[in-house]
MIFI-699827 format. One record per residue (C-alpha): x, z negated, y. Coordinates in steps of 0.2 Angstrom, whole numbers, padded with zeros to 4 digits, always signed. Layout:
residues N
XZY;...
//
This chain:
residues 431
-0056+0096-0140;-0054+0077-0138;-0051+0068-0154;-0061+0052-0156;-0055+0038-0167;-0067+0029-0178;-0068+0016-0164;-0080+0016-0150;-0071+0010-0135;-0080+0005-0119;-0064-0002-0111;-0066-0015-0098;-0084-0015-0094;-0077-0031-0091;-0087-0038-0100;-0085-0022-0111;-0104-0016-0112;-0111-0011-0129;-0111+0007-0132;-0115+0019-0147;-0104+0033-0154;-0111+0050-0149;-0108+0067-0158;-0091+0075-0154;-0100+0089-0146;-0108+0079-0132;-0101+0082-0115;-0097+0070-0101;-0108+0072-0085;-0092+0076-0076;-0086+0091-0087;-0092+0104-0074;-0081+0111-0062;-0071+0105-0051;-0069+0089-0061;-0068+0095-0079;-0066+0077-0084;-0065+0080-0104;-0055+0095-0104;-0042+0090-0090;-0026+0083-0098;-0023+0065-0090;-0007+0062-0081;-0008+0043-0078;+0003+0029-0085;-0003+0030-0103;-0001+0049-0103;+0017+0046-0096;+0020+0032-0109;+0014+0042-0123;+0026+0056-0118;+0040+0044-0118;+0036+0038-0135;+0034+0056-0143;+0051+0060-0135;+0059+0044-0142;+0063+0038-0125;+0053+0023-0127;+0046+0012-0141;+0033-0001-0145;+0037-0017-0155;+0024-0024-0166;+0020-0043-0165;+0012-0051-0181;+0000-0061-0170;-0003-0050-0155;+0000-0033-0162;+0007-0021-0149;+0000-0031-0134;+0016-0039-0128;+0026-0023-0129;+0013-0013-0121;+0012-0025-0106;+0031-0024-0105;+0032-0005-0105;+0018-0004-0092;+0025-0019-0081;+0008-0028-0083;+0011-0047-0079;+0005-0060-0092;+0000-0071-0077;-0014-0058-0074;-0023-0064-0090;-0042-0067-0089;-0052-0074-0104;-0069-0068-0107;-0081-0074-0120;-0097-0064-0117;-0101-0055-0134;-0103-0038-0126;-0088-0029-0134;-0089-0018-0149;-0077-0030-0157;-0091-0043-0153;-0091-0051-0170;-0073-0058-0166;-0078-0065-0149;-0086-0082-0146;-0083-0096-0133;-0070-0102-0145;-0061-0085-0146;-0063-0076-0130;-0056-0059-0127;-0041-0057-0115;-0039-0045-0101;-0023-0041-0092;-0020-0029-0077;-0009-0022-0064;-0014-0009-0050;-0013+0005-0063;-0020-0001-0080;-0031-0013-0088;-0029-0019-0106;-0041-0029-0117;-0035-0039-0132;-0046-0048-0145;-0040-0060-0158;-0037-0050-0174;-0045-0035-0166;-0044-0018-0173;-0037-0010-0157;-0031-0014-0140;-0044-0007-0127;-0035+0002-0112;-0040+0010-0096;-0029+0018-0083;-0031+0025-0066;-0028+0044-0066;-0023+0054-0051;-0036+0067-0054;-0049+0060-0066;-0052+0042-0059;-0053+0031-0075;-0047+0037-0091;-0050+0027-0107;-0039+0024-0122;-0038+0014-0138;-0022+0009-0148;-0024+0004-0167;-0017-0013-0170;-0009-0008-0186;+0010-0007-0187;+0016+0011-0188;+0031+0021-0184;+0022+0032-0171;+0010+0022-0161;-0003+0034-0154;-0014+0030-0139;-0031+0039-0142;-0041+0045-0127;-0060+0040-0128;-0072+0050-0118;-0090+0052-0125;-0092+0034-0131;-0086+0027-0115;-0096+0038-0103;-0112+0030-0110;-0109+0014-0101;-0094+0018-0089;-0101+0033-0079;-0114+0023-0069;-0104+0007-0065;-0107-0002-0050;-0119+0012-0044;-0105+0023-0041;-0109+0035-0056;-0091+0039-0060;-0080+0034-0074;-0075+0017-0069;-0075-0002-0072;-0086-0016-0068;-0083-0035-0068;-0099-0044-0075;-0105-0061-0074;-0116-0065-0089;-0124-0081-0094;-0121-0082-0113;-0123-0095-0127;-0109-0103-0138;-0109-0088-0148;-0106-0077-0133;-0123-0068-0133;-0132-0066-0117;-0146-0078-0114;-0163-0070-0113;-0171-0070-0096;-0155-0073-0086;-0148-0061-0073;-0132-0051-0075;-0121-0049-0060;-0109-0035-0056;-0095-0044-0046;-0084-0039-0032;-0077-0047-0016;-0095-0047-0009;-0103-0057-0022;-0108-0075-0019;-0097-0088-0028;-0111-0095-0036;-0115-0079-0046;-0097-0077-0052;-0089-0079-0069;-0103-0082-0081;-0095-0079-0098;-0077-0081-0092;-0065-0095-0092;-0058-0100-0075;-0044-0111-0071;-0040-0116-0054;-0047-0127-0040;-0061-0122-0028;-0067-0138-0020;-0086-0140-0019;-0090-0122-0022;-0099-0119-0039;-0098-0105-0051;-0105-0100-0068;-0088-0100-0077;-0082-0111-0092;-0100-0114-0097;-0112-0109-0111;-0131-0108-0108;-0147-0108-0118;-0165-0104-0114;-0170-0123-0115;-0158-0131-0102;-0147-0127-0088;-0130-0134-0089;-0122-0145-0075;-0111-0133-0065;-0100-0147-0061;-0094-0147-0079;-0087-0130-0076;-0079-0133-0060;-0060-0136-0054;-0054-0134-0072;-0035-0134-0075;-0033-0135-0093;-0043-0125-0107;-0035-0133-0122;-0050-0144-0125;-0061-0129-0126;-0051-0116-0135;-0034-0114-0144;-0023-0108-0130;-0009-0105-0142;-0017-0090-0149;-0015-0082-0132;+0000-0076-0121;-0004-0088-0108;-0015-0104-0108;-0023-0099-0091;-0038-0088-0085;-0032-0090-0067;-0046-0089-0053;-0034-0080-0041;-0031-0067-0054;-0050-0065-0057;-0053-0063-0039;-0040-0049-0038;-0047-0041-0053;-0065-0041-0045;-0059-0033-0029;-0048-0020-0037;-0059-0013-0050;-0072-0009-0037;-0059-0002-0026;-0054+0009-0039;-0072+0015-0042;-0074+0018-0024;-0059+0029-0024;-0064+0039-0039;-0082+0041-0031;-0075+0048-0015;-0063+0059-0023;-0076+0067-0034;-0089+0069-0020;-0076+0077-0009;-0069+0089-0022;-0087+0094-0027;-0091+0097-0008;-0076+0108-0006;-0078+0118-0022;-0097+0121-0018;-0091+0127+0000;-0078+0139-0008;-0091+0146-0020;-0103+0149-0005;-0090+0157+0005;-0085+0169-0009;-0103+0174-0012;-0105+0177+0007;-0088+0185+0009;-0084+0173+0023;-0066+0171+0028;-0069+0157+0040;-0056+0143+0036;-0065+0130+0045;-0075+0117+0035;-0094+0120+0035;-0103+0106+0045;-0112+0100+0029;-0095+0100+0019;-0088+0089+0033;-0103+0077+0033;-0101+0075+0014;-0083+0071+0016;-0086+0059+0031;-0099+0050+0021;-0087+0048+0006;-0073+0042+0018;-0085+0029+0026;-0088+0021+0008;-0069+0019+0006;-0067+0012+0024;-0080-0001+0022;-0073-0007+0005;-0055-0005+0010;-0058-0016+0025;-0067-0030+0016;-0084-0027+0024;-0097-0040+0018;-0084-0050+0010;-0090-0068+0007;-0083-0082+0017;-0075-0095+0006;-0080-0113+0009;-0065-0122+0002;-0047-0118-0003;-0044-0108-0019;-0029-0113-0029;-0023-0105-0046;-0015-0113-0061;-0001-0101-0064;+0012-0089-0056;-0001-0075-0053;-0002-0077-0034;+0016-0077-0032;+0019-0063-0044;+0006-0053-0035;+0013-0056-0018;+0031-0052-0021;+0027-0034-0025;+0020-0031-0008;+0027-0019+0004;+0033-0028+0020;+0034-0023+0038;+0048-0029+0050;+0039-0046+0053;+0039-0049+0034;+0020-0046+0033;+0011-0038+0018;-0006-0033+0013;-0004-0043-0003;-0002-0060+0006;-0016-0072+0002;-0027-0083+0013;-0038-0091+0000;-0046-0103+0013;-0059-0093+0021;-0056-0075+0013;-0046-0068+0000;-0031-0060+0009;-0023-0064+0026;-0025-0046+0032;-0042-0039+0026;-0036-0021+0021;-0034-0018+0003;-0017-0017-0004;-0022-0002-0014;-0020+0009+0001;-0002+0008-0005;-0007+0014-0023;-0005+0031-0032;-0024+0030-0033;-0026+0032-0014;-0011+0044-0012;-0019+0056-0024;-0035+0057-0014;-0040+0075-0008;-0031+0079+0008;-0047+0082+0019;-0053+0064+0013;-0037+0056+0017;-0037+0064+0034;-0054+0056+0038;-0050+0039+0031;-0034+0038+0042;-0044+0044+0057;-0057+0031+0055;-0044+0018+0052;-0036+0022+0068;-0053+0021+0077;-0057+0004+0070;-0040-0004+0071;-0037+0002+0089;-0054-0007+0093;-0063+0010+0097;-0076+0006+0084;-0082-0012+0085;-0099-0008+0077;-0107-0021+0065;-0099-0017+0049;-0082-0021+0056;-0086-0036+0067;-0078-0047+0054;-0061-0039+0059;-0054-0050+0074;-0043-0041+0087;-0028-0050+0080;-0032-0045+0062;-0034-0027+0068;-0018-0027+0077;-0008-0034+0063;-0016-0022+0049;-0012-0007+0061;+0006-0013+0063;+0009-0016+0045;+0002+0002+0040;+0012+0010+0054;+0028+0003+0046;+0023+0004+0027;+0012+0019+0026;+0021+0034+0034;+0006+0046+0033;-0004+0034+0044;+0008+0036+0059;+0002+0054+0062;-0015+0046+0067;-0009+0033+0079;-0014+0035+0097;
//
């Protein structure tokens, strides 16, 4: 049985959606075979760190102002430059969140961490090879044996339907809020990824960086009686006149980091959805073959169709289909872009999928860097085979249909060459 602490943690709804604690006997909608979400032991980065803590091979240091946050970031290799500040009051720790005291969110390709000033807990989610997203809390009280507590039922109320993928996952939201951080009645909430219009982004978030004449909803508060001038929230470089930045590990809420966060959270959700669909299709096929005493090793046509459909969802998001076109250059205010880029796997021409464009689109080579992640590598074999097959079709110009017309011949060639050198599995599918 999964132990629930007294806290209800809807980690990184981003902006952490409200939820209500449900009885301990309640079950996740993913508890049936073959997923077995609640009863399967996680193996992601938090589970690995907890094991090291239990064995005395790692330790967490306590900071009087930030609790375990700095130490957790260090142990998990999460850059401080990834910090995003969100002031929408949609966390269970909402009483501590206002436009003056925003929540801080940090991330890398494996974990997401939420911190609130004088908060009771750190809110953490991690990408798990089999379970998709797994949620944890860490009490912000000094103790000899810090313990990450897995959260299941309380999080599934909000985080099993995120962005329409209906899997345990994340969602970056843009919410128009007032100075207290409450959503303004009658306004629209937007779920944000790289396809979202610029004008819909970052309501309830602070944003530092420049973006020319493009306008967004960040850095502003709203009410029911007036609409703020969006110019007042544009191209902001310094937050010190709006909040006490000394309370945070960084004084920035970098625009480039926020854009990467938006892309990455949905990519993780797409991976999880495709994995669950594929595993369920194969499981149901195996059950049917057992019932009919079939020994045919070939996939049933319906099973293969379900796998193909799941793979197509991955392909379209992986290759940035329907990404918005930027109308001006984007520049951040801290070292995030450099920190992020230097981690990229490079080919013999020194090219990487982590290279930014930030003038007309996010990345120079429109194929998600998360193809190099554990999240991708842990996908079912049948699913990966189909993804690689489709990648080869598209990147070798055999498929130039409408969803992929944004990929120029040069872009296809470059992505194909980068993958052939940095993703050994892909080589098997090259013509």
